[in-house]
MDTraj code that builds the backbone (N, CA, C; nanometers):
import mdtraj as md
import numpy as np

residues = "MET SER GLU GLU ALA PHE THR ARG VAL GLU ALA PHE LEU GLU HIS ALA PRO TYR ALA ARG PHE LEU GLY LEU ARG LEU GLU LEU ALA GLY ASP GLU MET THR ALA ILE LEU PRO PHE ALA PRO HIS LEU VAL GLY ASN PRO ILE LEU PRO ALA LEU HIS GLY GLY VAL ILE GLY ALA PHE MET GLU MET THR ALA LEU ALA GLN LEU SER LEU VAL GLN PRO GLU ARG ARG ILE PRO LYS THR ILE ASP ILE THR ILE GLU TYR LEU ARG PRO GLY ARG ALA GLN GLU THR TYR ALA ARG ALA THR LEU ARG LYS ILE GLY ARG ARG VAL ALA ASN VAL GLN VAL GLU CYS TRP GLN ASP SER ARG ALA GLN PRO VAL ALA GLY MET THR GLY HIS PHE LEU LEU ARG GLU PRO VAL GLN VAL".split()
xyz = np.array([
    [-2.4034, -1.6591, 0.8952],
    [-2.3454, -1.5588, 0.8108],
    [-2.4501, -1.4493, 0.7892],
    [-2.4060, -1.3320, 0.7965],
    [-2.4988, -1.2195, 0.7856],
    [-2.5064, -1.1686, 0.6425],
    [-2.6211, -1.1092, 0.6108],
    [-2.6416, -1.0525, 0.4787],
    [-2.5386, -0.9393, 0.4522],
    [-2.5088, -0.8644, 0.5621],
    [-2.4098, -0.7537, 0.5506],
    [-2.2686, -0.8093, 0.5103],
    [-2.2312, -0.9217, 0.5680],
    [-2.1004, -0.9812, 0.5359],
    [-2.0998, -1.0283, 0.3921],
    [-2.2129, -1.0855, 0.3442],
    [-2.2228, -1.1336, 0.2065],
    [-2.2125, -1.0167, 0.1116],
    [-2.2779, -0.9038, 0.1428],
    [-2.2701, -0.7844, 0.0586],
    [-2.1284, -0.7310, 0.0541],
    [-2.0592, -0.7369, 0.1677],
    [-1.9179, -0.6879, 0.1733],
    [-1.8299, -0.7746, 0.0843],
    [-1.8486, -0.9047, 0.0858],
    [-1.7685, -0.9957, 0.0036],
    [-1.7961, -0.9762, -0.1438],
    [-1.9239, -0.9596, -0.1803],
    [-1.9578, -0.9291, -0.3195],
    [-1.8927, -0.7971, -0.3630],
    [-1.8927, -0.6962, -0.2771],
    [-1.8267, -0.5705, -0.3154],
    [-1.6771, -0.5880, -0.3365],
    [-1.6112, -0.6709, -0.2524],
    [-1.4701, -0.7029, -0.2722],
    [-1.4473, -0.7638, -0.4105],
    [-1.5311, -0.8589, -0.4492],
    [-1.5145, -0.9261, -0.5776],
    [-1.5382, -0.8310, -0.6939],
    [-1.6309, -0.7356, -0.6784],
    [-1.6571, -0.6373, -0.7806],
    [-1.5364, -0.5469, -0.8034],
    [-1.4590, -0.5231, -0.6968],
    [-1.3462, -0.4310, -0.7060],
    [-1.2132, -0.5061, -0.7371],
    [-1.2146, -0.6364, -0.7346],
    [-1.0946, -0.7160, -0.7670],
    [-1.0913, -0.7372, -0.9197],
    [-0.9936, -0.6773, -0.9869],
    [-0.9894, -0.6870, -1.1341],
    [-0.9961, -0.8300, -1.1874],
    [-0.9253, -0.9237, -1.1256],
    [-0.9224, -1.0590, -1.1768],
    [-1.0577, -1.1283, -1.1570],
    [-1.1252, -1.0990, -1.0450],
    [-1.2550, -1.1558, -1.0210],
    [-1.3555, -1.1053, -1.1265],
    [-1.3441, -0.9808, -1.1644],
    [-1.4299, -0.9262, -1.2701],
    [-1.3934, -0.9915, -1.4051],
    [-1.2649, -1.0114, -1.4298],
    [-1.2202, -1.0777, -1.5528],
    [-1.2835, -1.2167, -1.5635],
    [-1.2845, -1.2866, -1.4524],
    [-1.3435, -1.4229, -1.4493],
    [-1.4949, -1.4215, -1.4547],
    [-1.5589, -1.3130, -1.4070],
    [-1.7040, -1.3065, -1.4015],
    [-1.7572, -1.3797, -1.2793],
    [-1.6739, -1.3984, -1.1789],
    [-1.7084, -1.4728, -1.0589],
    [-1.8358, -1.4209, -0.9921],
    [-1.9245, -1.5152, -0.9562],
    [-2.0471, -1.4803, -0.8807],
    [-2.0552, -1.5722, -0.7594],
    [-2.1306, -1.5258, -0.6597],
    [-2.1484, -1.6039, -0.5373],
    [-2.2998, -1.6222, -0.5147],
    [-2.3329, -1.7406, -0.4638],
    [-2.4687, -1.7686, -0.4185],
    [-2.4632, -1.8194, -0.2767],
    [-2.5540, -1.7689, -0.1975],
    [-2.5650, -1.8076, -0.0543],
    [-2.6954, -1.8807, -0.0350],
    [-2.6879, -2.0046, 0.0157],
    [-2.8081, -2.0799, 0.0456],
    [-2.7922, -2.1307, 0.1907],
    [-2.8628, -2.0624, 0.2831],
    [-2.8456, -2.0945, 0.4259],
    [-2.7066, -2.0555, 0.4676],
    [-2.6320, -2.1531, 0.5189],
    [-2.4949, -2.1243, 0.5620],
    [-2.3901, -2.1741, 0.4614],
    [-2.4331, -2.2137, 0.3376],
    [-2.3385, -2.2629, 0.2372],
    [-2.3260, -2.1607, 0.1231],
    [-2.2000, -2.1273, 0.0962],
    [-2.1739, -2.0356, -0.0147],
    [-2.1155, -2.1171, -0.1319],
    [-2.1702, -2.0938, -0.2489],
    [-2.1173, -2.1571, -0.3708],
    [-2.0705, -2.0465, -0.4647],
    [-1.9492, -2.0657, -0.5135],
    [-1.8959, -1.9712, -0.6131],
    [-1.9242, -2.0293, -0.7505],
    [-1.9562, -1.9355, -0.8427],
    [-1.9926, -1.9781, -0.9771],
    [-1.9007, -1.9049, -1.0767],
    [-1.8403, -1.9851, -1.1656],
    [-1.7577, -1.9295, -1.2702],
    [-1.8324, -1.9562, -1.4028],
    [-1.8971, -1.8510, -1.4568],
    [-1.9659, -1.8691, -1.5822],
    [-1.8648, -1.8874, -1.6956],
    [-1.9019, -1.9714, -1.7948],
    [-1.8086, -1.9921, -1.9072],
    [-1.8014, -1.8679, -1.9934],
    [-1.6831, -1.8378, -2.0384],
    [-1.6578, -1.7330, -2.1374],
    [-1.5374, -1.7790, -2.2238],
    [-1.5462, -1.7506, -2.3536],
    [-1.4376, -1.7974, -2.4429],
    [-1.2984, -1.7528, -2.4046],
    [-1.2843, -1.6365, -2.3403],
    [-1.1494, -1.5903, -2.3045],
    [-1.0854, -1.6732, -2.1901],
    [-1.1635, -1.7612, -2.1257],
    [-1.1122, -1.8438, -2.0169],
    [-1.0494, -1.9778, -2.0658],
    [-1.0617, -2.0041, -2.1916],
    [-1.0166, -2.1302, -2.2483],
    [-0.8617, -2.1270, -2.2604],
    [-0.7992, -2.2325, -2.2133],
    [-0.6562, -2.2415, -2.2225],
    [-0.6141, -2.3386, -2.3318],
    [-0.6951, -2.4396, -2.3560],
    [-0.6677, -2.5377, -2.4664],
    [-0.7820, -2.5361, -2.5612],
    [-0.7708, -2.4660, -2.6754],
    [-0.8810, -2.4553, -2.7668],
    [-0.9150, -2.5853, -2.8409],
    [-0.8231, -2.6827, -2.8396],
    [-0.8471, -2.8080, -2.9102],
    [-0.9525, -2.8920, -2.8372],
    [-0.9485, -2.8942, -2.7054],
    [-1.0468, -2.9795, -2.6291],
    [-1.1861, -2.9215, -2.6340],
    [-1.2258, -2.8074, -2.6121],
    [-1.1639, -2.6928, -2.5406],
    [-1.1760, -2.7122, -2.3911],
    [-1.0766, -2.6634, -2.3177],
    [-1.0713, -2.6758, -2.1771],
    [-1.0326, -2.5413, -2.1123],
    [-1.0828, -2.5194, -1.9931],
    [-1.0499, -2.3992, -1.9181],
    [-0.9004, -2.3966, -1.8823],
    [-0.8434, -2.2808, -1.8783],
    [-0.7012, -2.2638, -1.8430],
    [-0.6855, -2.3040, -1.6939],
    [-0.5768, -2.3774, -1.6661],
    [-0.5490, -2.4210, -1.5296],
    [-0.5370, -2.3032, -1.4335],
    [-0.4802, -2.1939, -1.4780],
    [-0.4646, -2.0757, -1.3903],
    [-0.5982, -2.0144, -1.3580],
    [-0.6922, -2.0241, -1.4491],
    [-0.8291, -1.9771, -1.4254],
    [-0.8939, -2.0598, -1.3141],
    [-0.8811, -2.1909, -1.3240],
    [-0.9374, -2.2767, -1.2240],
    [-0.8740, -2.2558, -1.0863],
    [-0.7406, -2.2434, -1.0869],
    [-0.6693, -2.2176, -0.9609],
    [-0.7092, -2.0849, -0.8962],
    [-0.7159, -1.9794, -0.9742],
    [-0.7573, -1.8500, -0.9237],
    [-0.8994, -1.8534, -0.8747],
    [-0.9880, -1.9214, -0.9459],
    [-1.1287, -1.9349, -0.9057],
    [-1.1374, -1.9994, -0.7679],
    [-1.0599, -2.1025, -0.7459],
    [-1.0661, -2.1740, -0.6146],
    [-1.0050, -2.0851, -0.5057],
    [-0.8965, -2.0111, -0.5373],
    [-0.8368, -1.9256, -0.4347],
    [-0.9333, -1.8129, -0.3939],
    [-1.0032, -1.7560, -0.4939],
    [-1.1020, -1.6486, -0.4641],
    [-1.2170, -1.7082, -0.3821],
    [-1.2551, -1.8322, -0.4096],
    [-1.3647, -1.8967, -0.3334],
    [-1.3227, -1.9096, -0.1868],
    [-1.1967, -1.9510, -0.1626],
    [-1.1498, -1.9661, -0.0259],
    [-1.1487, -1.8273, 0.0456],
    [-1.0970, -1.7269, -0.0218],
    [-1.0933, -1.5911, 0.0377],
    [-1.2330, -1.5398, 0.0691],
    [-1.3278, -1.5658, -0.0206],
    [-1.4652, -1.5234, 0.0023],
    [-1.5261, -1.5933, 0.1222],
    [-1.5034, -1.7252, 0.1306],
    [-1.5565, -1.7977, 0.2450],
    [-1.4993, -1.7515, 0.3799],
    [-1.3703, -1.7268, 0.3827],
    [-1.3102, -1.6735, 0.5023],
    [-1.3639, -1.5337, 0.5386],
    [-1.3842, -1.4549, 0.4393],
    [-1.4385, -1.3205, 0.4635],
    [-1.5835, -1.3240, 0.5138],
    [-1.6569, -1.4244, 0.4696],
    [-1.7933, -1.4391, 0.5192],
    [-1.7964, -1.4809, 0.6653],
    [-1.7078, -1.5683, 0.7028],
    [-1.7068, -1.6196, 0.8400],
    [-1.6504, -1.5184, 0.9381],
    [-1.5557, -1.4388, 0.8917],
    [-1.4938, -1.3362, 0.9790],
    [-1.5049, -1.2002, 0.9141],
    [-1.6263, -1.1440, 0.9081],
    [-1.6458, -1.0175, 0.8341],
    [-1.5781, -0.8979, 0.8982],
    [-1.5468, -0.9110, 1.0240],
    [-1.4787, -0.7947, 1.0910],
    [-1.3311, -0.7822, 1.0525],
    [-1.2738, -0.8816, 0.9966],
    [-1.1312, -0.8840, 0.9563],
    [-1.1164, -0.8283, 0.8151],
    [-0.9945, -0.7829, 0.7854],
    [-0.9622, -0.7486, 0.6478],
    [-0.9482, -0.8786, 0.5670],
    [-0.9499, -0.8662, 0.4323],
    [-0.9378, -0.9801, 0.3465],
    [-0.8053, -1.0492, 0.3765],
    [-0.8088, -1.1819, 0.3984],
    [-0.6863, -1.2570, 0.4302],
    [-0.5860, -1.2518, 0.3161],
    [-0.4581, -1.2807, 0.3520],
    [-0.3540, -1.2911, 0.2528],
    [-0.3204, -1.4386, 0.2313],
    [-0.2922, -1.4774, 0.1084],
    [-0.2572, -1.6134, 0.0778],
    [-0.1137, -1.6397, 0.1221],
    [-0.0935, -1.7469, 0.1978],
    [0.0431, -1.7910, 0.2363],
    [0.0882, -1.8901, 0.1312],
    [0.0115, -1.9984, 0.1130],
    [0.0424, -2.0948, 0.0055],
    [-0.0817, -2.1723, -0.0313],
    [-0.0817, -2.2253, -0.1539],
    [-0.1889, -2.3117, -0.1972],
    [-0.1326, -2.4296, -0.2736],
    [-0.2028, -2.5409, -0.2667],
    [-0.1660, -2.6596, -0.3447],
    [-0.2912, -2.6967, -0.4227],
    [-0.2748, -2.7114, -0.5511],
    [-0.3892, -2.7455, -0.6396],
    [-0.3697, -2.8837, -0.6997],
    [-0.4764, -2.9597, -0.6976],
    [-0.4786, -3.0929, -0.7602],
    [-0.5768, -3.0835, -0.8809],
    [-0.5203, -3.0879, -0.9989],
    [-0.6002, -3.0890, -1.1209],
    [-0.6413, -3.2341, -1.1462],
    [-0.7688, -3.2652, -1.1429],
    [-0.8171, -3.4028, -1.1494],
    [-0.8653, -3.4426, -1.2869],
    [-0.9213, -3.3495, -1.3634],
    [-0.9707, -3.3750, -1.4995],
    [-0.9828, -3.2391, -1.5679],
    [-0.9878, -3.2384, -1.6996],
    [-1.0000, -3.1107, -1.7729],
    [-1.1317, -3.0415, -1.7368],
    [-1.1215, -2.9109, -1.7157],
    [-1.2398, -2.8296, -1.6935],
    [-1.2968, -2.7956, -1.8327],
    [-1.4119, -2.8522, -1.8642],
    [-1.4692, -2.8296, -1.9979],
    [-1.5231, -2.6871, -2.0128],
    [-1.5564, -2.6482, -2.1319],
    [-1.6037, -2.5165, -2.1629],
    [-1.7504, -2.5004, -2.1205],
    [-1.7696, -2.4905, -1.9893],
    [-1.9024, -2.4745, -1.9320],
    [-1.8958, -2.4140, -1.7944],
    [-2.0130, -2.3834, -1.7356],
    [-2.0147, -2.3246, -1.6042],
    [-1.9514, -2.4156, -1.4999],
    [-1.8755, -2.3551, -1.4082],
    [-1.8004, -2.4310, -1.3082],
    [-1.8385, -2.3787, -1.1686],
    [-1.8359, -2.4683, -1.0727],
    [-1.8785, -2.4315, -0.9343],
    [-1.7657, -2.4663, -0.8359],
    [-1.7662, -2.4014, -0.7241],
    [-1.6696, -2.4326, -0.6191],
    [-1.7297, -2.4034, -0.4830],
    [-1.6843, -2.4840, -0.3855],
    [-1.7304, -2.4652, -0.2473],
    [-1.6093, -2.4870, -0.1547],
    [-1.5951, -2.3974, -0.0564],
    [-1.4838, -2.4014, 0.0343],
    [-1.5256, -2.4590, 0.1672],
    [-1.4364, -2.5353, 0.2304],
    [-1.4548, -2.5868, 0.3654],
    [-1.3442, -2.5357, 0.4504],
    [-1.3780, -2.4716, 0.5613],
    [-1.2791, -2.4187, 0.6556],
    [-1.2377, -2.5295, 0.7482],
    [-1.1171, -2.5804, 0.7325],
    [-1.0701, -2.6950, 0.8128],
    [-1.0251, -2.6529, 0.9510],
    [-0.9602, -2.5359, 0.9620],
    [-0.9164, -2.4858, 1.0886],
    [-0.8908, -2.3357, 1.0792],
    [-0.9448, -2.2649, 1.1751],
    [-0.9203, -2.1211, 1.1802],
    [-0.8528, -2.0938, 1.3126],
    [-0.7288, -2.0561, 1.3076],
    [-0.6528, -2.0199, 1.4257],
    [-0.6551, -1.8708, 1.4521],
    [-0.5649, -1.8256, 1.5347],
    [-0.5595, -1.6785, 1.5629],
    [-0.4997, -1.6045, 1.4440],
    [-0.4028, -1.6679, 1.3770],
    [-0.3321, -1.5973, 1.2693],
    [-0.3379, -1.6676, 1.1343],
    [-0.3634, -1.7971, 1.1328],
    [-0.3647, -1.8728, 1.0073],
    [-0.4892, -1.9568, 0.9965],
    [-0.5436, -1.9664, 0.8742],
    [-0.6570, -2.0534, 0.8457],
    [-0.6172, -2.1542, 0.7416],
    [-0.6720, -2.2771, 0.7556],
    [-0.6507, -2.3859, 0.6618],
    [-0.7854, -2.4058, 0.5909],
    [-0.7836, -2.3962, 0.4546],
    [-0.9106, -2.4040, 0.3807],
    [-0.8924, -2.5084, 0.2669],
    [-0.9967, -2.5883, 0.2460],
    [-1.0010, -2.6771, 0.1324],
    [-1.1142, -2.6356, 0.0407],
    [-1.0907, -2.6458, -0.0891],
    [-1.1883, -2.6058, -0.1889],
    [-1.2051, -2.7222, -0.2886],
    [-1.3292, -2.7510, -0.3243],
    [-1.3509, -2.8463, -0.4313],
    [-1.4247, -2.7727, -0.5472],
    [-1.3874, -2.8155, -0.6660],
    [-1.4345, -2.7468, -0.7868],
    [-1.4947, -2.8513, -0.8783],
    [-1.6169, -2.8316, -0.9308],
    [-1.6796, -2.9310, -1.0158],
    [-1.7618, -2.8615, -1.1230],
    [-1.8108, -2.9433, -1.2188],
    [-1.8956, -2.8898, -1.3256],
    [-2.0311, -2.9583, -1.3253],
    [-2.0435, -3.0745, -1.3791],
    [-2.1711, -3.1423, -1.3889],
    [-2.2138, -3.2058, -1.2559],
    [-2.1212, -3.2697, -1.1888],
    [-2.1482, -3.3442, -1.0683],
    [-2.0465, -3.3152, -0.9626],
    [-2.0931, -3.2836, -0.8439],
    [-2.0027, -3.2585, -0.7312],
    [-1.9209, -3.3837, -0.6967],
    [-1.9767, -3.4997, -0.7312],
    [-1.9078, -3.6268, -0.7049],
    [-1.7922, -3.6504, -0.7958],
    [-1.7831, -3.5717, -0.9053],
    [-1.6706, -3.5835, -1.0000],
    [-1.6010, -3.4468, -1.0088],
    [-1.5162, -3.4139, -0.9120],
    [-1.4514, -3.2841, -0.9087],
    [-1.3521, -3.2660, -1.0240],
    [-1.3421, -3.1426, -1.0718],
    [-1.2462, -3.1047, -1.1721],
    [-1.1092, -3.0800, -1.1073],
    [-1.1133, -3.0193, -0.9880],
    [-0.9901, -2.9857, -0.9182],
    [-1.0163, -2.9693, -0.7684],
    [-0.9117, -2.9727, -0.6902],
    [-0.9173, -2.9493, -0.5464],
    [-0.8060, -2.8602, -0.5044],
    [-0.8239, -2.7904, -0.3969],
    [-0.7203, -2.6983, -0.3489],
    [-0.7140, -2.7048, -0.1969],
    [-0.5966, -2.6984, -0.1428],
    [-0.5693, -2.6777, 0.0016],
    [-0.4881, -2.5507, 0.0109],
    [-0.5289, -2.4617, 0.1015],
    [-0.4575, -2.3386, 0.1119],
    [-0.4426, -2.2928, 0.2577],
    [-0.3417, -2.2168, 0.2821],
    [-0.3182, -2.1554, 0.4140],
    [-0.3219, -2.0044, 0.3904],
    [-0.3953, -1.9371, 0.4786],
    [-0.4179, -1.7934, 0.4623],
    [-0.3888, -1.7219, 0.5943],
    [-0.3206, -1.6057, 0.5806],
    [-0.2868, -1.5237, 0.6947],
    [-0.4090, -1.4364, 0.7294],
    [-0.4577, -1.4525, 0.8552],
    [-0.5703, -1.3752, 0.8977],
    [-0.5186, -1.2395, 0.9481],
    [-0.5778, -1.1312, 0.8980],
    [-0.5279, -0.9991, 0.9282],
    [-0.6167, -0.9344, 1.0336],
    [-0.5625, -0.8307, 1.0960],
    [-0.6308, -0.7611, 1.2030],
    [-0.7666, -0.7079, 1.1575],
    [-0.8599, -0.6882, 1.2507],
    [-0.9898, -0.6315, 1.2143],
    [-0.9759, -0.4912, 1.1547],
    [-1.0721, -0.4565, 1.0754],
    [-1.0751, -0.3210, 1.0164],
    [-1.1013, -0.2191, 1.1266],
    [-1.0209, -0.1153, 1.1299],
    [-1.0374, -0.0097, 1.2290],
    [-1.1295, 0.0997, 1.1695],
    [-1.2369, 0.1280, 1.2415],
    [-1.3292, 0.2338, 1.1926],
    [-1.3243, 0.3531, 1.2836],
])
top = md.Topology()
chain = top.add_chain()
for i, resn in enumerate(residues, 1):
    res = top.add_residue(resn, chain, resSeq=i)
    for name in ("N", "CA", "C"):
        top.add_atom(name, md.element.get_by_symbol(name[0]), res)
traj = md.Trajectory(xyz[None], top)
């Protein structure tokens, strides 16, 4: 993955209103990208626990998948989501949350991506996601 591709993905996230609302950040260590969702009170869906809103967790994982695809194929436009399936495994507590995407298969037109989301320990995921994304034509310059 090139530094140029990483910069392009960060720029996409800065211009995506919902990514800004979430405060989404990316860290690149070698060839692994980790997405970070910093805790903020406006992300809480259940104030009694308190727990993160399920939609926040789902959107966080979808953005992580899109960012990973964009890093691997920087010459293409941002992919479009075809469908996603989310497995909520435990409440996301009011703290920083992490996600990492695994590209299961990248075809000519469709990519299959899995994302895992955790807080304290990667061995105890908060949620998982499987998604299919439409790969779009390269950017014409």
